[in-house]
Every structure is written in structure tokens, then in C-alpha cells.
N, C-alpha and C positions, 0 to 999 in steps of 0.2 A: 502492501499499501503506499501513496504518495505521501511525502508530507506535511502537511496544514499550515502546519503553526505558521504564524505570521509575527513578520514584525516591522514597525509605522512607526520608523523612526526611536525607535527604541521599548517604544510602546508596546509590551509580547502577550499576546491571544495563540488558545489551543488552536483558533479559526480562524480564517479572514472575515468571519460574518459577523459584522459586530450589526444590532437595534441601532436607527438611525433616531436621534434628538426626535422624540415627540412624540402622540399621543401612546407610542408602548415603552414610552421609555420613562415616566413622568412619574413615577413609587417606586421604590426597593422590593415590594412587592412584585412588579411586575416583571425587577428585574432578578428579581430568585425565579422566579417562576421561563425568564428566557436563559436562567445559563441551565439549570433543571434539563432543560430540554433538547438544550447543545448548542448554544452562542455561545460566538467565543469573547464575544464585550459588550460593549451596553453604553450607549453615549446620550447621558441624560437629558430629557426634555430642559430647555433652555432657564436658564437661573439668570431671575435679576431682582431688580426690584421688585415686588408682589405686584398684579397690573391686578383689572377684571374682564375676564372676558364671556360675550352669549354669550345665550343659551343655543340660538341655527347656528353649525359652524359649519357642515359641513356638504359639498353636492360636489355630484359624479357624471360624469357622463360614461356614458354604457355605449356599444354596438354591436347591434340585434343580439344575439343571446349572451353577449359580453354582459357581467356588471363590471359596471369602476374599472373601466381601461384608464379614465382618467381621474385622480379625485381631486376638487374643491375645497381646501379648507380657510376658513377668514380667523378659526382662531391662534392665539398669541399662547408668549412664553410663559410657562411654568406661572401659576397664579396661585401655587403653593410658599410658606414663607422659606424665608434659605435655608434658618437655623433647622425644618424639618427636611430640606433636601438634602444638604449638606452632612447633617446627625445619619440619615438615610443610606446617601454617599459611603459610608463609615462602617456601615453598619455593610451593605453588602460586602463592599471590601475583603474586610477582614472574613467573611463569610468567603469567599471565594478570590484566595490570595493570589490565581494563579492564569484570570482572568482577566481583562480590562477594563476598567470604571472611567471614562473620561466624562470631563465634567461643561457641558456646554454652557456659556455667559453672554448674556450682558445687559452691558452696565452705559452707565453716557459721561462722566468723570472721571482724569486719569485720579485721583482718589480713590471713586467704588470703584475701578480694573485694580487698583492695588489691594486694596479691600479679600476684593472676590476672588480675586488669582489667590492670594494666601491663604485666605477660608478652604478651597478645591484643593488647595496644597493638604493643609492644614488636617482634611478627611480625606486623606488618603488617597485622591484621585490619579491614578495614570497617569493621563495627561489633559491639556484643555486644550475645548477647542468651544474658540471668537465664531460665533455666528455673524457672522457680514450678510446673511442672503435671508433675511425673512420679507418679503415684498408689500407686507398688510401691516399695519397698526403701527409696528415700531420703527416704520419707517417715516409713519408722518412724523414721529417724533426724534429722529435726527440720530435713529438704530438702525438696524438690522442693512435693510438692501446700502441704506441711503449714506453708508458707512464704504459696502462692500463695491460701488459705485464710481467711489471716486477713488484709484490708487492714491492720490495726497495723508487722505483723510484716512484709507485699513495702514497707509504707512504710517501712521504718524501712531495711530491706536495701539497695533500692535507692537512699535514702538515704547508702548507706558507697561504695555503687559514685560519684554519682555528684561523691563527693568527689575522684578521681582521673581518670572517663573523660574521656578527651580525643574518642573519637569517636562515634556513635550508642550511644543505648542502649536495645534492645527487652527489655519485659518479657513474656516469654509464660508466657501467663493458663491456672489446670485449669478445666476447666467441671467441677470435680465441687463444685460449688458453687451456694448458693440465688441472687444475684445476680449476677453475670459482673462488673457494672457498678460495684461497690464495689472489686474489687480496682485493676478498671484508671483508676479518683480514685485511688486512692492512687498508682498508678504518674505519675499524672500530679502531685501534689501533691508526691512526691520530686525532679521532675524528667526523669525517663524522655521519653524522644525519640519515642518509640512504640510499642504494643504486639501479639503476635504471639498467633492462638486459631486450634480451642481443642489445647490438647495433648488426651493420650487419658484416656481416662474411665472407669473403677473399673470390672470386671469382670469373670465367670468365664461363657466360652464354650459349654461342653459337657462334662457327665458323664460316662466312662465305666459304661456299668452293667454290666458283667463284676466293675472291679472297686470302683467305687462313688469312682473317683477324679477330680476334673478336670483335664482340660488344663489347660501340658502336666505335663507331670506327673515329678515327682525322689523316684523310689525313694521310691514306695508315697503322697508327700505333693505337695500341691499350693500357688497363691499366688495371690491373688486379681492381677488382669495390668491392662496398661492397652489398652482399644481399642480401633480405628481405622479406616481404610477408608472404602466408603461408605457403609456404613449409617449412619456417623453423621454424613453432610456434612447431615442438618435441624436436627440438633442445632447444631453448629458456623457452621449460615445464623443460626439464632434468634440469636444471643448476640455476632456479629458486627456482626446490624442493629444490636444492644441500643446496642453500644460507639458503633458508628459513630453515634445517634442523640442520645447521651446529650449533651450540651450540656459536661457539666460532667467530657467526659472530653474529645474537644477531640483524639486524638492520629492519627498517620497510622498503618493498618491492614495486619499481615501476617498474609494470612487460610488458614488450615487446617483439616483436616479432608475428606478423604474425596474431595479430585480428585482424577477420573481422565480429565475429557474436556474439550474447551476450553470446553464449558455448566456447567461445572460453575464452568471459571475465570471466565467471561462471569456466572454471576451471586456469585459471590465480590467481585468487582468493583463493580457493583450494588448489591451492599448497603455496598461502603464500604471494600471492600480494593486497598491498591496494587500491592502483592508477594505470588504464593501458593507454598507449598510444599507436595511434595508428599512421601510418603514410603512409604506403601505403595501405589501403583500403580505405582514403580518398585518394589520390591522380587517383586509381581510379572509387571509386564511389563518392565522392566530402563530402561537411560535415551533408549533409544527412543522414547519416548512422548514426549516435548517436540518430537518431530519433528510429529508429529497436533496439538498443545495451542498450539502456535506459527501451523501454518497453518491449522486454525480458526476460532483467537483472529482473527487477520487478516483472513479470510474473512467473517466475520459482522459488527468493523466494518467493511472497509467495506462491506458489503450496510447496514447501515444508515449510512451517509455519516458514518461520525464516524470525525476522523484523529487521536484519539489514545486511551491510555488513559483520560486525563482526561478525557472528549467520553463513557463510560462507568462513573465512579468515583461509587458514590452512589446512582443511578436512579432504583432501591429505596427506597431509605434512607423517602421520608415519605411512602410508599404505604403500605405500613405502619403500623395505627395500633388504638386501641385497638375492642376490636369493639361498646362502647355508639356510635362515632363511623360504624360501618357501618348502608347502608339499611334499615330495616326495608320500604320498600316493593319496593325490585329485587328483580324477578322471571324466571327461564330454567326453560325445562325439559327435559327428552332427548327427539331426533327422532336417525329409527333411519334408516337411508341404506340401502331393501331392497337396492339394487342391489350391494351393500358384504357388507351381512350375510350371513353362511354358516350361518347357524342354530343356530348352538352351546346360543341359554338360560341363555350366564353371563348376560345383562343378569335375567331373569325369574328367576335363581337367587336371586343381591344381593340385589334390590329385594323379594323373598315372602318373602327367610327369615333380610336383616339390615338391609333401608331396612323402607321406606313403603308396601310394597303399591301400586304405581302401575300393575304392567306385567302388563298380559293373556296368554295364548298365542292365538292367533287362528289359524285357521286358513287357508294361503297363498287357497286359494281365497275364500274371504269377500272376504278381503282384495283378490282381483287383484291377485294378486302370479304370478309366473312364477318359474322355477324360480332360483337368486339362485348365489351361486358356493356351488359343494360341498352346497348345501341337496336333502335328501330329499327328493321327491314327495310331496306331501299332506303331511307336520311339519308341528306348528303353529310357529308364529313369534313373535317378540316384539311386541307392540303396547302402546304407549306409552299411557295416559290421562293426557292433558297438565292436563282440569281438575285432577288429583289431586298429579301429579307435584308437589313443595320445593325441585327442582335442587340437590340433597345431592348430584352427579355420581360418583354411586358405581360406578352401571351402566356409563360412559362412562370411569371406572376402570376392570372389571373385562375388559371385550370386549376381544378380542384383536387385533380391526383398527382400524387406525391411524384415525380418522375417518369411521367407521360410524355408534358415535351422538356427537350434535356437540350442544351446551349453548346453546338459542338462546334469546337476550334478550326478553322478551316486555313490549312496551310495555303498562301497566294505564293510561297517566292520569294518577298519584297522584303528587303532589309526592314527593321525597326526606324520613323522617325518621327520626332517629334513632335508638336507645333513647332517654339524653336526652329529647332533644324528647319521645319522647314521656310520660316519666316527667313534665316541665313541665307539656304540656300535660292530661292526669290529674289534675294536682292544683291546674289552674285551673278542672277543667270545660270544659275544651273539646273535649271527646272521649270515647267513650265505649268501657271498654278492648275492645280488641283481642279478640274471642272466640276459647277456644282450639280446635287442632284438631283436627277429629274423628278 
């Protein structure tokens, strides 16, 4: 079995799966339950000067039968007394000395930052996460994303923390920004030991079409909230990779954003994450999902001959490049396996109306095809015109049958040529322009 133990900037845990700062990490009771279920760490729900939350707090985006593909929340930081939170952190750490317990903090002044950092350290926290990402409520008070959207402010406040911190400090980044690396660099300049990303995305999930009030509704009004869950994963992966690839950042990363399965976890690690934080999936399915996360990731590493997380970490970072460095001569086409084709013709509709019109409907008799799985006798079936196929992948994406449509590489005998190469050769008169697509 592969070694799943994790070390993020000196914060050690038996596996990389941490409960993210949020509702599942609100109390000592929940932390105990999480560790009993098999989680490697808990990032405590953000502690600060006590606030008052509203009653209606969540709304969700559902897609077809899938519930909560995205979750929107207007809940603020912990509404429990700081002394209660710090006491419970100490109790949890005493019972679980080999698991990671991280205190998430958010306050305003230098004096308050010094005070709360020292209290977290005195409680036995293994590390501190600075919440610079909350996009609702707290940012209206000059905290949360109001800090994380300004590199200079991020650098200044992180510097305050580093004046007194004696445990690793993680800066949590907001995705509500043009360039997340700018703030990551600011955290690095201030001396932060690691970064975590992403926090939630500013959002409105839906509007009640009877009352015309967005959800969640609070006495006829609502507020923009923080969006999370599986729907944000692509955005999170993009920002994690950007920070991992940036040589001026160079900090360990705790990946956050829509992690639900072991595959999600493996992708985050391949793009540079050391630890992985999960919130929405726990709110949906409970702490028990960590069993599948651990088992699945372990089995994957074993299947690849990898012995630890380090063997996977960052393997995909440099596979992402500028578009101008992609090979213009690379070509692949769609091919249909008629032994798997059910004759739904979704590929035809998608290509005809939404892509490049290179799939025809043909008589199965003309193609000399028998009845496939579930196909109607004599009903036309799709046939790709390979000479016109641009290899966009859309047909394979809409096909409901796994591996029915595969994208096949076509060797054309041409050497690789990037857009940069192309422009250089045009400028030197070494080739003619590539003719436009008909």
C-alpha cells in the first residue's frame, strides 16, 4: 500500500484529507467525529470576534437528478465565543495528537491578529490558516476577500501574523480576483509558509420566480453568497495549477474546491496540492466519505506503482502550457464503436447544431450493420466524415455510452508546429498561410 501521510509546510497528518473550515468543522464534537471516521486533519471554522448569523443560510444548484452540484451559503464565520473554540481545539488536539488541527482566523487590527494567533498557538493548534477569502458579509467589514483581493493588504496583514507566529501559517486565497498568483506572491513575500485555495466564489444560485427573491431568503431579501461544491472544481484546479507553476510563489498548497471523489483528490495532487480540504461533500454525504477517498487514492497510487503522495504531486503542472505552444499539426478524429452504439443520435445533433457538421445519419443497411444494443431496426445511425472532423471532442462528451466514441490520433506526417513557430515562419517567408477552414 502507498504511504498517504501528508506534510504541508511542517503540518503532519496521517492522510491528506482535511475537513475544510466551514460548518463541518464548527465544534469539537464534529472534529472528534471526523477523526474517528478517518480524516487526517481539521481546519476549524474561522474564529474571530463573535458575529451573529441569519437563520436562512444555504441555497443549491441542482442539475437533473443531481442534488447540490453547487452550494451557495451566506453563513459567516463562527458565532461561538473564541474561548469556547480555543478550549475545544485544545481538547481535540490532546485526544488526537497525530492528526492535524488548524485554527482558521479572521480579525481586523494588528493587536487582534497578535492576540488570536497567540491564543491558537497556546491551544495547541498545529498551524494557522488566515481567512482572506470569504466573499460575503465579512468583506463588507473590511475582512475576508476584501483583504485577499489586494496584494498589498494581504502582505501587510500576513506580516503582522508572522511577527508572532511560531507554527506554520497558511494563507487562504480568494478566487474572486483576476490573478490569484499576485496575492499568492504577496503571501510569500510576507513570510507565509503555505497557501490554501480556493475559497468560495461570489454567487447567486437561483431566483424564486413567485416572490422574485433570490435564495436563501431572509424576510423577503437575500444577499450574494459563497459558491462551492463540484461545480467549482474546474476553477479551483486552474488556480491551484497557476500557483504551483509560478516560480515566484513556490509555497506548499492545500487544495480546496469541489473535491468529492478520490479522482478529484488525485487531480488536485497532480496539479501541485499537498493536502486536500473538503467541505461541501461532507455536508452532502457525511464524514464517512473519507473511507472512499482514502481507499480510492491508495488503490490508484498502487496501480501506478507510486509509493507516496510525493510521486504524484505536481506531475500535471507542466503539462499545462500557453495556447501558442500547442502543436497545430496534431490531429485526431472521432470514431464510433457500433457494437456499443445505442442509436440515440445525440452525437449527430450536437455536431450538426453545436459544432462542425461532420456527422451524417446513414442507413444501418448501407453500413452493413446489424442491430446494436437497443437500436431500432432500420433507424439511421451516425457516421463520422473523418475528412471533415476537426477533433473537437464534443460528440464523445455528449455520448451517454462509455468508450462508444473514441478520439483517435491521425498521423499526418507533418512535424510539430506551434503558433509561435507558424508566425515566425510566415514572417521569414518560409511558408504560406494555412488556408482557412472551409
